C-alpha positions, -999 to +999 in steps of 0.1 A: -455-246+356-472-273+377-488-303+361-515-317+383-531-352+380-561-361+401-576-396+402-613-397+407-631-431+412-669-430+411-697-453+419-706-468+385-741-453+385-727-419+393-706-415+362-733-397+341-738-372+370-700-366+372-698-361+334-726-335+336-707-317+364-675-317+344-692-304+313-708-276+333-676-265+350-647-273+326-646-239+308-648-220+340-619-240+354-599-236+321-605-198+323-595-196+360-565-173+364-534-194+363-549-224+346-532-231+313-547-265+304-573-290+315-582-324+302-603-353+315-591-388+310-610-421+315-593-454+325-599-479+296-601-509+319-621-492+347-646-469+331-657-454+364-622-441+371-612-407+357-582-384+358-580-347+355-548-334+339-542-297+343-514-272+340-511-244+365-489-213+364-474-220+399-483-232+434-500-200+442-524-202+412-533-238+422-538-227+458-561-198+447-582-222+426-584-248+454-597-221+478-621-205+453-659-207+453-657-224+419-636-253+434-658-255+466-691-257+447-678-281+421-660-304+446-691-304+469-712-319+440-685-342+429-673-358+461-707-373+470-704-394+439-671-411+448-666-448+453-631-442+467-612-412+480-596-389+454-558-390+449-538-360+436-502-355+424-483-324+414-457-336+389-429-322+367-413-335+335-378-350+342 
């Protein structure tokens, strides 16, 4: 199981647009083969910074998602809203 954290920092005025995109796509991402969990977190001190927290079956499931039309179309709409580049980590519990 892979746990994935992605940090997304948006222009302040773009936050409502991002939240709409996330609401529209979250169930499709959650139901993508190999995805076991998806949450959206918001930084309490920087409300225009968000984190997605997801669980993936394995590297190949994450790879298939990252190369899917769902990812490409969602990412295309999301990345134009960024104030800073996205950062991502694949982590494991120690």
